C-alpha positions as CSV (number, residue, x, y, z in Angstrom):
1,M,41.5,-23.9,-71.2
2,G,40.7,-22.4,-67.8
3,G,39.0,-25.5,-66.0
4,K,40.8,-28.3,-68.0
5,L,43.0,-30.6,-65.8
6,Q,46.5,-31.2,-66.9
7,W,46.6,-34.8,-65.6
8,T,50.5,-34.6,-65.4
9,N,50.0,-32.1,-62.2
10,L,47.9,-34.9,-60.4
11,K,51.0,-36.1,-58.4
12,N,51.2,-32.6,-57.1
13,F,48.0,-32.9,-55.2
14,P,48.3,-33.8,-51.5
15,W,47.0,-37.3,-52.0
16,L,48.3,-38.7,-48.9
17,I,46.4,-36.3,-46.7
18,F,43.4,-37.2,-48.9
19,F,43.4,-41.0,-48.0
20,V,44.4,-40.4,-44.6
21,A,41.2,-38.4,-44.0
22,I,39.3,-41.1,-45.6
23,V,40.8,-43.8,-43.3
24,I,40.5,-41.7,-40.4
25,W,36.7,-41.1,-41.3
26,L,36.3,-45.0,-41.7
27,A,38.3,-45.8,-38.7
28,L,36.1,-43.6,-36.4
29,A,32.7,-44.7,-38.0
30,G,33.8,-48.4,-37.7
31,A,35.0,-47.7,-34.0
32,N,31.4,-46.0,-33.0
33,Y,29.2,-48.8,-35.0
34,Y,31.3,-51.3,-33.2
35,Y,30.8,-49.7,-29.9
36,Q,27.2,-49.2,-30.5
37,S,26.3,-52.9,-31.8
38,Q,28.0,-54.1,-28.3
39,G,25.3,-52.0,-26.5
40,G,27.3,-48.9,-25.9
41,Y,25.9,-45.4,-26.5
42,T,27.9,-42.3,-27.7
43,G,25.0,-40.1,-28.5
44,T,25.9,-39.9,-32.2
45,G,24.2,-41.6,-35.2
46,I,25.2,-45.0,-36.4
47,L,27.0,-43.7,-39.6
48,F,29.3,-41.3,-37.7
49,P,29.6,-38.6,-38.1
50,I,26.8,-38.3,-40.3
51,S,23.7,-37.7,-38.1
52,V,20.8,-37.9,-40.4
53,I,21.0,-40.1,-43.6
54,Y,18.3,-42.6,-45.0
55,P,18.7,-44.8,-47.9
56,N,17.8,-43.7,-51.4
57,Q,15.4,-45.6,-53.3
58,F,16.6,-46.1,-56.7
59,L,14.9,-44.5,-59.3
60,W,16.0,-44.2,-63.1
61,S,15.0,-40.6,-62.9
62,G,17.4,-39.9,-60.0
63,F,20.2,-41.8,-61.9
64,V,19.9,-39.6,-64.9
65,F,19.5,-36.3,-62.7
66,A,22.8,-37.4,-60.8
67,F,24.6,-37.9,-64.0
68,L,23.5,-34.6,-65.3
69,F,24.6,-33.0,-62.3
70,L,28.0,-34.4,-62.9
71,I,28.2,-33.2,-66.6
72,V,27.1,-30.0,-66.1
73,G,29.3,-29.6,-63.2
74,I,32.4,-30.7,-65.3
75,F,31.3,-28.6,-68.3
76,A,30.5,-25.4,-66.4
77,F,34.1,-25.6,-64.7
78,Q,36.1,-26.3,-68.0
79,Y,34.4,-23.4,-69.7
80,S,33.9,-20.9,-66.7
81,E,36.1,-18.4,-68.2
82,K,34.1,-17.8,-71.1
83,L,30.8,-17.5,-69.3
84,N,29.5,-14.6,-67.8
85,V,28.8,-14.2,-64.1
86,Y,25.1,-14.1,-64.6
87,L,24.9,-17.3,-66.5
88,L,27.3,-18.8,-63.7
89,F,24.5,-17.8,-61.1
90,L,22.0,-19.9,-63.1
91,I,24.4,-22.7,-63.5
92,A,25.1,-23.1,-59.8
93,I,21.0,-23.0,-59.2
94,V,20.8,-25.7,-61.7
95,L,23.5,-27.7,-60.0
96,V,21.7,-27.5,-56.5
97,I,18.5,-28.5,-58.4
98,L,20.1,-31.4,-60.2
99,G,21.8,-32.6,-57.2
100,N,18.7,-32.9,-55.4
101,L,16.7,-34.4,-58.1
102,S,19.2,-37.3,-57.7
103,Q,16.6,-38.3,-55.0
104,G,14.3,-39.0,-58.0
105,N,11.7,-36.6,-58.6
106,F,10.4,-32.9,-57.6
107,D,8.3,-34.6,-54.8
108,I,10.9,-36.3,-53.1
109,A,13.5,-33.4,-53.4
110,F,11.5,-30.3,-53.1
111,L,8.4,-31.2,-50.7
112,Q,9.2,-34.4,-48.6
113,P,11.7,-32.5,-46.4
114,F,8.6,-30.4,-45.3
115,Y,6.0,-32.9,-44.8
116,L,7.3,-36.4,-44.7
117,K,8.6,-36.8,-41.1
118,G,5.8,-35.1,-39.6
119,R,7.8,-33.3,-37.1
120,Q,9.1,-30.1,-39.1
121,Y,8.0,-26.6,-39.0
122,Y,5.6,-27.4,-41.6
123,T,3.5,-29.5,-39.6
124,D,3.1,-26.9,-36.6
125,A,2.4,-24.3,-39.2
126,L,-0.6,-26.2,-40.7
127,N,-2.0,-25.8,-37.2
128,I,-1.7,-22.0,-36.7
129,T,-5.0,-20.2,-37.0
130,D,-4.1,-16.8,-35.6
131,G,-0.4,-16.0,-36.3
132,Q,-0.5,-12.9,-33.7
133,I,-2.0,-14.8,-30.8
134,W,0.5,-17.9,-31.9
135,L,3.6,-15.5,-31.6
136,R,2.4,-14.0,-28.3
137,D,1.8,-17.3,-26.5
138,F,4.8,-19.2,-28.3
139,A,7.0,-19.5,-24.9
140,K,4.0,-20.6,-22.9
141,N,3.2,-23.4,-25.6
142,L,6.7,-24.2,-26.5
143,E,6.8,-28.1,-25.1
144,Q,3.5,-28.7,-27.4
145,F,5.6,-27.9,-30.6
146,Q,7.3,-30.2,-33.0
147,M,11.3,-31.0,-32.0
148,H,12.6,-28.2,-34.8
149,T,9.8,-25.5,-34.0
150,K,10.7,-25.6,-30.3
151,T,14.4,-25.2,-30.6
152,H,14.2,-22.1,-33.0
153,P,12.6,-18.5,-32.8
154,P,9.0,-18.7,-34.0
155,F,9.6,-16.8,-37.1
156,V,10.7,-19.7,-38.9
157,T,7.1,-21.6,-38.4
158,L,5.5,-18.1,-39.2
159,L,7.2,-17.9,-42.3
160,H,5.8,-21.2,-43.5
161,Y,2.5,-20.0,-42.0
162,W,2.5,-16.8,-44.1
163,I,3.4,-18.5,-47.3
164,L,1.0,-21.4,-47.0
165,N,-1.8,-18.9,-46.0
166,I,-1.5,-17.3,-49.7
167,S,-0.5,-20.2,-51.8
168,N,0.8,-24.0,-51.2
169,I,3.6,-26.2,-50.3
170,E,4.9,-26.1,-53.6
171,T,5.2,-22.2,-53.4
172,L,6.6,-22.8,-50.0
173,A,9.7,-24.9,-51.4
174,I,10.2,-22.6,-54.2
175,V,10.4,-19.4,-51.9
176,F,12.8,-20.9,-49.8
177,F,15.0,-22.1,-52.8
178,A,15.0,-18.6,-54.2
179,I,15.8,-17.1,-51.0
180,G,18.8,-19.5,-50.4
181,S,20.1,-18.8,-54.1
182,L,20.6,-15.2,-53.2
183,S,23.8,-16.7,-51.5
184,F,25.3,-17.0,-54.8
185,P,25.4,-13.4,-55.7
186,L,26.0,-12.3,-52.3
187,F,29.3,-14.6,-52.1
188,Y,30.4,-13.4,-55.5
189,K,30.3,-10.1,-54.1
190,I,32.4,-11.2,-51.0
191,L,34.5,-12.5,-53.3
192,V,35.4,-9.2,-55.2
193,Y,35.6,-7.2,-52.1
194,L,38.1,-9.7,-50.8
195,G,40.3,-9.2,-54.1
196,F,39.8,-12.6,-55.6
197,E,40.7,-12.4,-59.5
198,E,37.7,-13.1,-62.0
199,T,38.6,-16.3,-62.9
200,R,39.2,-17.6,-59.3
201,R,35.8,-16.0,-58.3
202,K,34.2,-17.9,-61.1
203,W,35.4,-21.2,-59.7
204,T,34.9,-20.5,-56.0
205,L,31.4,-20.0,-57.0
206,L,31.0,-23.0,-58.9
207,L,32.6,-24.7,-56.0
208,L,30.1,-23.6,-53.5
209,A,27.4,-25.0,-55.4
210,V,28.9,-28.2,-55.8
211,I,30.1,-28.8,-52.1
212,P,28.4,-31.6,-50.3
213,S,26.8,-29.3,-47.6
214,V,25.6,-26.6,-50.0
215,N,24.2,-29.0,-52.7
216,I,22.5,-31.1,-50.1
217,Y,21.0,-28.3,-47.9
218,L,20.6,-25.4,-49.9
219,L,17.2,-26.6,-51.3
220,V,14.6,-26.3,-48.9
221,S,16.0,-26.1,-45.5
222,I,16.0,-23.2,-43.1
223,D,19.5,-23.2,-43.0
224,A,19.6,-22.0,-46.4
225,L,17.9,-19.0,-45.6
226,V,20.4,-18.4,-42.6
227,L,23.3,-18.7,-45.2
228,T,21.8,-15.9,-47.0
229,S,21.3,-13.8,-44.1
230,T,24.8,-14.7,-42.5
231,L,26.4,-13.7,-46.0
232,I,24.8,-10.4,-45.8
233,F,26.7,-10.0,-42.6
234,L,29.9,-11.1,-44.2
235,L,29.4,-9.0,-47.0
236,G,29.6,-5.8,-44.7
237,F,33.1,-6.8,-43.3
238,A,34.3,-7.8,-46.8
239,R,33.2,-4.3,-47.7
240,I,35.1,-2.6,-44.6
241,F,38.2,-4.4,-45.6
242,H,38.0,-3.5,-49.3
243,Q,37.7,0.2,-48.6
244,H,39.6,0.2,-45.5
245,K,36.9,2.1,-43.6
246,I,33.6,1.6,-41.7
247,D,30.8,3.3,-43.5
248,S,26.9,3.4,-43.1
249,V,26.3,0.6,-46.0
250,S,28.6,-1.7,-44.2
251,F,27.0,-1.2,-40.8
252,L,23.7,-1.5,-42.3
253,L,24.8,-4.8,-44.0
254,I,26.2,-6.5,-40.5
255,S,23.2,-5.0,-38.5
256,S,20.5,-6.5,-41.1
257,G,22.3,-9.8,-41.5
258,L,22.5,-10.0,-37.5
259,I,19.0,-9.4,-37.0
260,L,17.6,-11.4,-39.9
261,T,19.6,-14.6,-38.8
262,N,18.5,-14.2,-35.2
263,L,15.0,-14.1,-36.4
264,L,15.5,-17.5,-38.3
265,T,17.8,-19.4,-35.6
266,F,19.4,-19.1,-32.2
267,S,22.8,-20.0,-34.2
268,G,22.7,-16.4,-34.7
269,L,24.7,-16.4,-31.5
270,F,27.6,-17.4,-33.6
271,L,27.4,-13.8,-35.3
272,F,27.7,-12.2,-31.7
273,A,30.7,-14.5,-30.9
274,F,32.1,-13.3,-34.3
275,L,31.7,-9.7,-33.4
276,G,33.5,-10.2,-30.1
277,C,36.4,-12.3,-31.6
278,I,36.9,-9.8,-34.4
279,S,36.7,-6.9,-32.0
280,F,39.4,-8.7,-29.6
281,Y,41.6,-9.0,-32.5
282,F,41.7,-5.3,-33.3
283,V,41.6,-4.3,-29.5
284,I,44.9,-6.1,-29.3
285,K,46.3,-4.3,-32.4
286,G,45.4,-0.8,-30.7
287,K,42.4,-0.1,-32.7
288,W,38.7,0.4,-31.2
289,N,36.8,1.0,-34.2
290,F,35.6,-2.5,-34.3
291,V,34.6,-2.5,-30.7
292,W,32.1,0.6,-31.7
293,L,31.1,-1.0,-34.5
294,S,30.1,-4.3,-32.6
295,L,28.3,-2.3,-29.8
296,M,26.5,-0.1,-32.3
297,T,25.3,-3.2,-33.9
298,A,24.3,-4.9,-30.6
299,A,22.3,-1.8,-29.7
300,V,20.5,-2.0,-33.1
301,F,19.6,-5.5,-32.2
302,V,18.4,-4.8,-28.8
303,L,16.2,-2.1,-30.0
304,T,14.6,-4.3,-32.7
305,F,13.8,-7.1,-30.7
306,S,12.3,-4.5,-28.0
307,I,10.3,-3.1,-30.5
308,I,8.9,-6.8,-31.5
309,Y,8.2,-7.4,-27.8
310,A,6.6,-4.2,-27.1
311,T,4.3,-4.9,-30.1
312,T,3.9,-8.4,-30.4
313,G,4.5,-9.5,-26.6
314,Y,7.4,-12.2,-28.1
315,D,10.4,-12.5,-26.0
316,Q,13.5,-13.5,-27.7
317,L,15.6,-14.0,-24.6
318,D,12.9,-15.8,-22.7
319,T,12.0,-18.2,-25.9
320,F,16.1,-18.7,-26.1
321,L,16.4,-19.8,-22.6
322,L,13.3,-22.1,-22.7
323,A,14.5,-23.6,-26.2
324,S,18.1,-24.2,-24.5
325,E,16.3,-25.9,-21.8
326,S,14.3,-28.0,-24.0
327,E,17.4,-29.4,-25.8
328,N,19.7,-30.1,-22.9
329,P,17.2,-30.9,-19.9
330,D,19.9,-31.8,-17.7
331,G,22.1,-28.9,-18.0
332,F,25.7,-28.7,-19.2
333,R,26.4,-32.3,-20.8
334,L,30.1,-32.3,-20.0
335,F,29.2,-32.5,-16.1
336,H,26.7,-35.3,-16.3
337,Q,27.7,-37.2,-19.5
338,P,31.3,-36.6,-20.2
339,F,31.6,-39.3,-22.6
340,I,28.6,-38.4,-24.8
341,Y,29.8,-34.7,-24.7
342,L,33.1,-35.5,-26.3
343,M,31.7,-37.7,-28.8
344,T,29.1,-35.4,-29.8
345,R,31.7,-32.6,-30.1
346,L,33.8,-35.1,-32.4
347,E,30.6,-35.7,-34.5
348,D,30.0,-32.2,-34.8
349,I,33.6,-31.3,-36.2
350,G,33.7,-34.3,-38.3
351,E,30.3,-33.6,-40.0
352,I,31.4,-30.1,-40.8
353,F,34.7,-31.5,-42.3
354,L,32.9,-34.4,-44.3
355,F,30.6,-32.1,-46.0
356,L,33.5,-30.0,-46.9
357,S,34.8,-32.9,-48.9
358,F,37.8,-34.8,-48.6
359,G,39.3,-32.9,-51.5
360,F,38.9,-29.7,-49.7
361,L,40.6,-31.2,-46.5
362,A,43.6,-32.4,-48.5
363,I,44.2,-28.8,-49.5
364,F,43.2,-27.5,-46.2
365,F,45.6,-29.7,-44.3
366,S,48.4,-29.6,-46.7
367,K,51.7,-27.9,-46.5
368,K,52.9,-28.5,-50.0
369,S,53.7,-25.7,-52.3
370,G,50.4,-24.3,-54.0
371,T,48.1,-25.2,-51.3
372,E,49.0,-22.2,-48.8
373,V,45.5,-21.1,-47.4
374,F,46.5,-18.6,-44.7
375,D,48.6,-16.1,-46.6
376,N,46.2,-13.4,-46.7
377,R,45.7,-11.4,-43.6
378,N,42.1,-9.9,-43.9
379,I,41.0,-13.5,-45.0
380,N,42.9,-14.7,-42.0
381,I,41.1,-12.4,-39.6
382,L,37.6,-13.4,-41.0
383,F,38.5,-17.0,-40.9
384,F,39.9,-17.2,-37.4
385,S,37.3,-15.0,-36.0
386,A,34.6,-17.6,-37.2
387,I,36.3,-20.6,-35.9
388,S,37.1,-19.1,-32.8
389,A,33.3,-18.2,-32.5
390,I,32.1,-21.8,-33.5
391,S,34.6,-23.5,-31.4
392,A,33.3,-21.5,-28.2
393,M,29.6,-22.5,-29.2
394,L,30.9,-26.0,-29.7
395,L,32.5,-26.1,-26.1
396,T,29.2,-25.0,-24.5
397,G,27.5,-28.2,-25.8
398,A,25.7,-26.4,-28.9
399,Y,24.3,-28.9,-31.5
400,G,24.0,-31.6,-29.3
401,T,22.1,-33.5,-31.9
402,G,24.8,-33.2,-34.7
403,E,23.3,-32.2,-38.1
404,T,26.1,-29.3,-38.1
405,A,26.5,-30.0,-41.9
406,R,23.1,-28.3,-42.1
407,A,23.3,-26.3,-39.0
408,C,26.4,-24.6,-39.6
409,L,26.0,-24.3,-43.4
410,F,26.9,-20.6,-42.5
411,L,30.7,-21.9,-42.1
412,V,31.3,-22.8,-45.5
413,P,32.1,-19.4,-47.0
414,Y,34.8,-19.1,-44.3
415,F,36.4,-22.0,-45.4
416,L,36.2,-21.3,-49.0
417,I,37.6,-17.8,-49.0
418,L,41.0,-19.3,-47.9
419,L,41.2,-20.8,-51.4
420,K,42.2,-17.4,-52.8
421,N,45.7,-18.1,-53.7
422,I,46.1,-21.6,-53.9
423,G,47.6,-23.1,-57.2
424,S,45.2,-23.3,-60.1
425,E,46.0,-27.2,-60.8
426,Q,45.5,-27.9,-57.1
427,F,42.1,-26.3,-57.1
428,K,41.0,-28.1,-60.4
429,I,41.6,-31.5,-58.8
430,M,39.9,-30.4,-55.5
431,F,37.1,-29.4,-57.3
432,Y,36.7,-32.3,-59.5
433,L,36.9,-34.8,-56.1
434,C,34.5,-32.7,-54.4
435,L,32.0,-32.9,-57.5
436,F,32.4,-36.8,-57.2
437,Q,31.8,-36.8,-53.9
438,T,28.7,-34.9,-53.8
439,F,27.5,-36.9,-56.9
440,G,27.9,-40.1,-54.7
441,M,26.4,-38.7,-51.4
442,Q,23.5,-37.5,-53.4
443,M,23.0,-40.9,-54.9
444,I,23.4,-43.0,-51.9
445,G,21.3,-41.0,-49.0
446,N,18.6,-38.7,-48.2
447,F,19.9,-36.4,-45.7
448,Y,16.5,-35.3,-44.4
449,W,16.4,-32.9,-41.3
């Protein structure tokens, strides 16, 4: 049956890489912990490369939900070929809910990420009396806001304010999760455009739901909304590759994804860098169509934010510069704290990898037969454009506070599309390893942001 594992094929999995990855993680974490315990400072968390984690309080309800997550994940994968895609979308959503309810209950999983630490957008949203005036004066009052508010565009906090104005925090949590859950049908459509066969599409959709970063952060984080908006952007490119031409629908998807993402986060610069990288690739190939696409998209972006400025007084560029200065008051860290710069770069990359799961890393770095991840031209173009873009951002010192598993949630689809043609047995083993890792991570800690 589709998702059932032939245990005789276990020996063909790249176990050496799997265990080497774990050993490297433990060695780096141990060295970082020892150095900090001796009075050193690396700029990273004590549980390198995890930047934010708090131990779970043990609740029997959480224990039950965690095992339900495990059981649903196993059976959904085993019988995925017999299930229609709409039921799989529902199962994917249930997997995220169960994974997060491993924390114990609805309040801990859905609500506490908004209010518990008192330094989130939610706290600032409660203090808004007039949204229009607050937006107009956002840059002027930047330093008065909570840590997350002042390092993001104001529309994130305004979104909290608008929803809370008409309802309550429970509705806020449900709306955020509903928007984040749109990631599943968007991602599935991308897989269709990229030529994934039906069973592999279903498997990859379920993998998206159980991979640690998505399962942990999709529930009530702004980055879940960013995942949805960036998938709209990626859908445009997948559509172009599918039909071998740029049309108005593809342009609309790419432009919409770009604008929506930049309304939510300054990490939307990733999409500009992506456009630059993919345009550069095609220019080398003697094709200029992606350059014109990028220029037209940028023009729509500038026009949109010019209209916002003219109608509200809010200046995106000015706010970005102030937010950058607020996060890095001493300037480019490589020049004044080179060791911390290097350690935080390592933390950023390490956290992205850890939250992709060790099972995925084993496949990703393997050269064994059946684990070929770079054998599709279009997928390679998308993946390496994304990696080049995020690498450029990391080199500039972005994500100085870590938390890249959450803040770079938008990278996960670019990694998962590499799995198009790997062997079925390898995929199955990787899926179960990923499922069990997420189970363990959700049981052990709260990854509040």
